[in-house]
N, C-alpha and C positions, 0 to 999 in steps of 0.2 A: 572726797570719798574715793577710796581705792577701788580698782577694778574688781578685786576679790570681794569687797563688800557689796558692790553692785550685783555680782553673780549670786552671792549668798542671799541677798534680799529677794532676788527673783526666785531662787530655788525654794525659799521658805514659804512662798505663796502658792506653791503647787499643791493642789488638792484633787479629790475625785478619783483616787487610785484604788486598787484592790486592797483588801485587808492584809493579804500576804506581803504586799509591797510596803505598806506602812510599817509592818513588823520588821522587814529587812532594813528599812531606812532608820528606824529607831534603834535597832541593834547596832548598826554602824555608828550612829551618833553617840551612843553610850560608850562603845568601845574606844572611839577616837577622842572624845572630849569629856568622858566621865570617869568616875572612880567609885569603888565600893566602900561602904562603911558598915561596921558591925554593931548591932545593938543587942538588947537583951534577948535571951532564948535563941541565940545564934541567928536572929533575924538580920537581914541585910537591908541597907539603904543605898541610895544613889546620890552622888554629888556631881553636878555638871556645871561647868563654867564656860562663858563665852563673852566676847566683847560686842557681839552683835545681838541687838534686842530682838530682831525678827527671828533669828535662829533660836533664841531662848524661848520665845513664844511658841515656836513650832515644837520644841522638845516637850514643853508643858502640855501642849495640845495632844501630842502623840501618846504621852504617858497616860493622860486622862482617858484617851480613847480605849486603852487596853486595861486599865485598872483604876479603881476608885481609891487610890492611895493619897495620903496627905503630902502636899508639896509646899515648900516655902521658897521665897525668892528674896535674895539680899543683893543690893547694888552697892558696889564700892567704886571709889574714884581713884585712879592712879595718881601718885604724887610726883612722878617724873615724866619727862618728855611730853607726850601729847596729852597726858592726863585723861585717857579714855575711861569710860565707865566699864566695869566688868560685872556681868550678871551671874550670880551664883544660884543655881537651882538645887535645893536640898529635898530629897524624898526621904521622909522619916522611916527608919527601919521598922518593918512590919512583915507579917506573913504574906501580905498582898504583894510586897516587893519581891519576895522569893518566888511567888507564882509568876509574876511578870517576867522576871529574869529567866525562869524556866521556859516560859512560852516563847521567849526570844532566842532560846538556845544558848544564852550566856551562862546558864547553870545546867549541869547535868548531874542528876542525883543530888548528893549533898555537897558537891564541889563545883568550882567554877570551870567553865570550858574556855581555856586560853589558847586552843589550837586553831580552829577554823569555824566558819559559819556555813559550811557546805550544805547543811540541812535546810537553811532558809534562803539559799541562793541557787536552788535547782532551776527555777524558771528564769527566763531571760528578763522578764519585767522586774523580778525581784533583784536580779544582779544590777540592773540599772538603778533601782532605788537604793541598793546597798552602796553603790559608788556615790550617789548623791548624798547619802547620810555621812559617808566618810569624808567627803569634801566639806560639808557643812560643819562637821566636828573639828577638823584640823587640816583644812586645805587652803591653798592660796594659788593665785595665778597672776603673772605679770601682765601689765598693760601691753597690748600688741605693738605699741610704738617702740618699745624696747626689745630686749631679747625674749624669745619664746621660752617660757618656763612655767610649768604647773607642778605642784607637789602636794603630798599629803604626809603628815608627820605623825609617827607613833613610837612609843617606847617599847613596843612588843614586836620582836622580830618575826614571830609566827604570824601575827596579824598582818604585818607588812608583806610577807610572802603570800598570804591568802589574798590580799588586795591585788597583787601582781597577777595571780592566777585568774581572779575574776576579770581583770582588765584584758588579759590575753584571750579569755573565752569570748570577749566582745570585740576581738580583733584590734585591741589597743596595745601598742608596743610599750607597756609599762616596764620600768626598770627600778631597781632598788639599790640604795647605797646607805652607808651609815654616816652620821654626823655626831660626834661625841657620844652621848648615851642614847641617841634617837636613831630611828630608821626612817629613811626617806623613800617614798614611792613617787616617781616623777615621770614627766613627759617633757621633751625639749624640742619637739618638732611641731611646726605650725599646723600641719594637717592633722596630726594626732590630737592636738589640743582642741581644734574645732570639732573633731569627732567625739571627743570626751564631753564637750559642752552640749552637743546634740544628744548624746546618750543619756545624760543626767537631766535633760529637760530645760537647760538654760538657753532658750531660743533667742531671746532679745540680746543677751550677752554674745551669743554666737554671731548675730548679725553685726553687732558693733565690732567684734573681733575681726570678722571677715572684711568689713568696710575699710577699717584701718589697715588691715593686712594688704588689701588690694592696692591702696594708695602707696603703702610702704614699698611693696614689690615693684610698682610702676616707677617710683622715684629711684629705686636701686637700679632698675633696668636703664632708665634715662642716664643716670650717672655713669653706668658702664659704657653706654654708647658714646657719651661725651668724652670719657677718658680714652676710649678706643680711637675716636676721631682726633682727639688732641695728640695722641701718640703717633698716629699716621701722618698728621700734619707736620709734627716735629721731624719725623723721618724724611718727609719730602723736603723740608727746609734744609736739613743737614746734607741731604744728597745734592741739592742745588748748590749749596755753598762749596762743596767739594768739587763739583763740576766746573764752577766758575774759576776756582783756584787752578784746576788742571788746565783750562783753556788759557788762562793768563800765563801759566808756566810755559806753554807751547809758544805763545806770542813773544815771550821774552827770549827764549833760547833758540827758537827755530823760525818763528814767524808764521802767522796764520795763512799767508798767501801760498805757503809750500804744502799745505794740506790738500788732499784730494777734494774735489768739489763737494761730494756728499758730506764729508766731515766738516768742511768749511761752512757749509750751509747751516748745519746744526750748531756749530760753535758760535756763529754770528747770532743765531736766534737765542741761544742761551745767554750770551753776553747782553743782548738787548732786553731780554726779559728774565732776569735772574730769579724771580720768585714764581715763575709760571710752572704749573704742573705738566706732566707728560701730555695729558689730554689737551691742555691749553696750547702746548707747543705744536701739537698736531693741527690745531685750528690756525695757528700763526703761520705754519708752513702750507696752509691751504690744502691739507690732506694729501700732499705728495708723499708723505712718509707716515706710516702708522706708529702706534705707541711702542711696539716691540722693536721697530726699526730705529726709532729715535733712541730708545734705551740702549740698543746695541752700539750705536755710533757714539753715544756719550761714554759708554764703557771703553770703547776703543780710544777715545780721546784721553781718558784717564790712564790707560796703559802707556800711551805715547808720552804723556806728561811725567809719568813715573820713571820711564827710561831716560828722559831728558834731565830730570832732576838728579838721577844717579850719575849721569855723565858730567853734570855741572859740578857735583861734589868731588868727582874724581879729578876734574880739571883744576879745582881750587887746591886740592892736596898736592898735585904735581907742581903748581906754581909756588906753593909754600916751600 
């Protein structure tokens, strides 16, 4: 079962809201997942399709809550890929459907309202229900283990813009884009998706999302720390290798016995402990020199080795 299906199954069980909220939810469901049909005497019907049985039952229940219209349900099975069942709800054209659509704001006068549902989303509770209906009708959300992405798809540009406005009124950073002939309203931030799930009432899904998200964020943080520690360790090893090479160059061309005692002391310690860190060298020298002092002397040894190496190259050229 996909995470989207789990969320929708939970949302479909939400009951006990105000009548105005049920109307807002049903209006969004019909707009996102339904289509109009025309019968005799210019009466309208409704066709709604979903692969989710719980969503289908909720649509039928909401329709019957508002109108005593005749409904039919047909189940078809896909022939490709997962072969999921698709549930088709058909509301037979009748004057009652016209009245239902008018009460939901989908019809205005003798025509369809394709602009916005501002009349039924004035209250905050209705805006929450409207977003829930929109997600139930044509929404999806990725599992939190992967990338964070939630979207709602519609073929109506004005409806997409209206959804963005409703989301922004609830402090959700909804954005819109187009994909072929569809318009996508989406969220790509983990915090925004958890806020959306809370707003539409998917509390169990929210807890699941947050639990996985916490583990994922913790794992990412550990990986960053490990990578940082590995990089620092590599830098320490590379520096130690260069320091040992410098000291060996001095030993070859000048001799360590000609170094000043402070430099000779650090050079001997580095040759004896080539993998030691600066902190470990401080302990080896029994604290007589601090980290900054050891680092300064190692840099000085590097400069001496560099000058000796250049002199050696010059001598070879002269001999040639």
